[in-house]
N, C-alpha and C positions, 0 to 999 in steps of 0.2 A: 523286550518291550521298552520303549523309550521313557524316561521319566519325564512327566508333565507337571508343570506348576498349575494347579487348577483346583478341584473342588470336591473331594469326597473322601471315601474311605479305602482301605486296602484288605483285600480278600486275603485270609490267612492260609486257605488251602489253595493248591494249585489250580491253574486255568485247565480248560479243555478236558473235563471229565468225559465228556461226550463229543469228542471230536469227529468231524467228517472223516469218512474213510476208516473208522475204527471197527467196521464190521457190522453185520446185522446184530440187533439187539432187541429183546422183548421186554427189558426191564431196565430202568435207570438205577444208578446207585443212590443210596441214602447217605448224606454227609452228616458229620457231626459225631459227638460223644453218644455211646450207647451202653446200656447196661442190662444184663440178663434179670429177668423178675420171675420168681418161681411162684405159681399159684395152684390151687386145687379145681380140677376139672372132673366132674363124675367120680369123685373119689380118688383121682390119680393126679400125681404131682407132675405138672407141666411148666417147662421154662419157656418163657417168651422174652423177646427183645423190646426195651424201652428206649426209643430213639430220641435224639434232641430235636426240639420244636422250636418255632419262633414264639417269643414271648408275647404277652397280652400287652396291648397298648391302646391310647386314647389320643385321638387326633381330630382335626377339622379339615374337610376338603375345600377345593376351590369354589364350591357352592355355599359354603358355610355349614354344611351338614357334619353331624358329628360321626366320625368313623372310628370304630373300634376293631380289634381282632374278630369279634362276632359278626362284623360286617361282611367278613370274608368267609363265613361258614358256608361250605360246600363248594367253594371256588379253588380252582388252579390259579396261581398268579405270579407274576414277575416283579420284583422289588429293586429299586435302586435309590441311592442317595445323591442329592444334588443341591444347588442353590441357584436362583434365578439369574444372578449377577455373574455367574461363572464366565469367565472370558474365553474359555477353549474348550474343554474336553466334554462338558455336559451338553452343549448344543450339538456336538456330533453324536452322542449316545442318544439324545431324543429324537434327533432325525432318524437314526437307525431303528429307533423303537417304533417310529410310525408304521414301519413294515409289519411289526407285530400287533399293532393297534388295527391296522387295516384288515389283517388276516382274521382277527378274533373279536371285532368290536360288536359283532352281532351273535356273539356265543354267549349263552346264558351262565356258564360255569367258568368264566375266565375274567380276570381282572389285571391291570397293571397299576401299582402304586409307587409313586415317587415321592419320597420323604425329604422335605427341605431341613438342611442342616443350619440355616440362617433364618430361624423363625422371626426375629425381630424385625427384619427387613420384609421377608416373603410373608406378608399379611394374606388374608383370603383375597382381597381385590387384586393383590399383585400375581398370586397364583392363578387367578381366573384370567387375568390378562396374558399371562404366560402361555396357558392352555389354549386360548382363543388365538394366540399367535401361530401355535403349532397347528391349529386346526381341529383341535381335540373338543368333542362335545359328549354329551351323554354320561353314563356311569360305568364305561368300560375302563377309563383311565383316571385315576385319582390323584391329584397332587396334594399331599398332605403336610399340615402344619401342627407340630406338637411342641411340648416343652423341650428345650434343646438338651438339657441333661438327660431327660428320659429317652430321647431319640438316639443320642449317643449310647446309652446304656443297651436300648433295644437293638442297637448294631451288632452287639456281641452274640446276640442269638441268632443272627443272620450270618455268624462266622466271619465278621468283618472287624477290623480293628480301628478304632477311631484315631484320627491324627494327633500327635503330641502338641500341636499348636492350634490356635483359634481358627474357626472358618474362615476369617478375614484375613489371615495370615496366609503364608505359603506352605503347601505341603503336597505330598504325592497323592494322586488319584489314579487308580488302575482302571475305571470305567466298568465297575462290576455290574452285571445283571444276575440276579439270584432267582431262580426258578424254584417255587414252593408249591407242594402238592396240597390236596384237600386235608391232609392230616397235620398240616403246618410244619412239614420236614422239608429240609433243603434238598432238592434233587439235582440241581446242576448250577454251575458257574460259568459265566460267559463274558468275554471282553466285548463290551457294548460299543466300542469304536471300531470292531471288525465285522463288516457285514457279512462274512462267511460264518463267523461264530453267531451271529444273530439268526441267520438262516437256519443253522444247526438247532439253535433253541426253539424255533417255530416247529421244526420237526419233533423236537422232544416233548413240547407241549401237546402235540397230537398223540404221541405215545402214552403221556399220562392220562390223557383223555379216555383212552382205551383200557386203563387199568380198571378192575373191578371196585365198585365202591366199597370202602370200609368205614369203620366208625370215624366220624369226623370230629376233629379237635376243635374246641371252642376256646 
């Protein structure tokens, strides 16, 4: 992939965990660190797996509403990092994300969340104007503003690495879309600038929607 001077984070793991043509699959992988946890069930010792999950966060969306991790309880969602003045890759990503928005905007258990990494500039009115320009309305797609240091720290739980330089400087952005399940576990990483990978993500979202409900992380 070409290096682009733009606006975001770099995914630590490899692209295309769920690539087109990889064959039929009934279950998506779970990314991140995991550790065995032993507990007693009906008097017997049972070992379960504790998976890495997205950290708690507190933000505000383009409508001025407070949005936290609890606001996504029971939702499958796609996350990305951007800023509104990005000159190149972010507009491509969000034009591609519109196909995801169109496919699921009337689905009750799905969200798109886009975190700005330039909260000083990207105020609530700026985020609302940005959403309006894209033709986004309602509560399927939230553009979120939070404390910059907290958003950068939050990115680590999404398995992405913050840039070494400030958001207003030049750094590499690979256009990551991160697919998260109802338990707040990362289930896929996709190149948001590649329409084929975005279409694969749509298919994988539908796969997640078919998974049996489990205990929902808060």
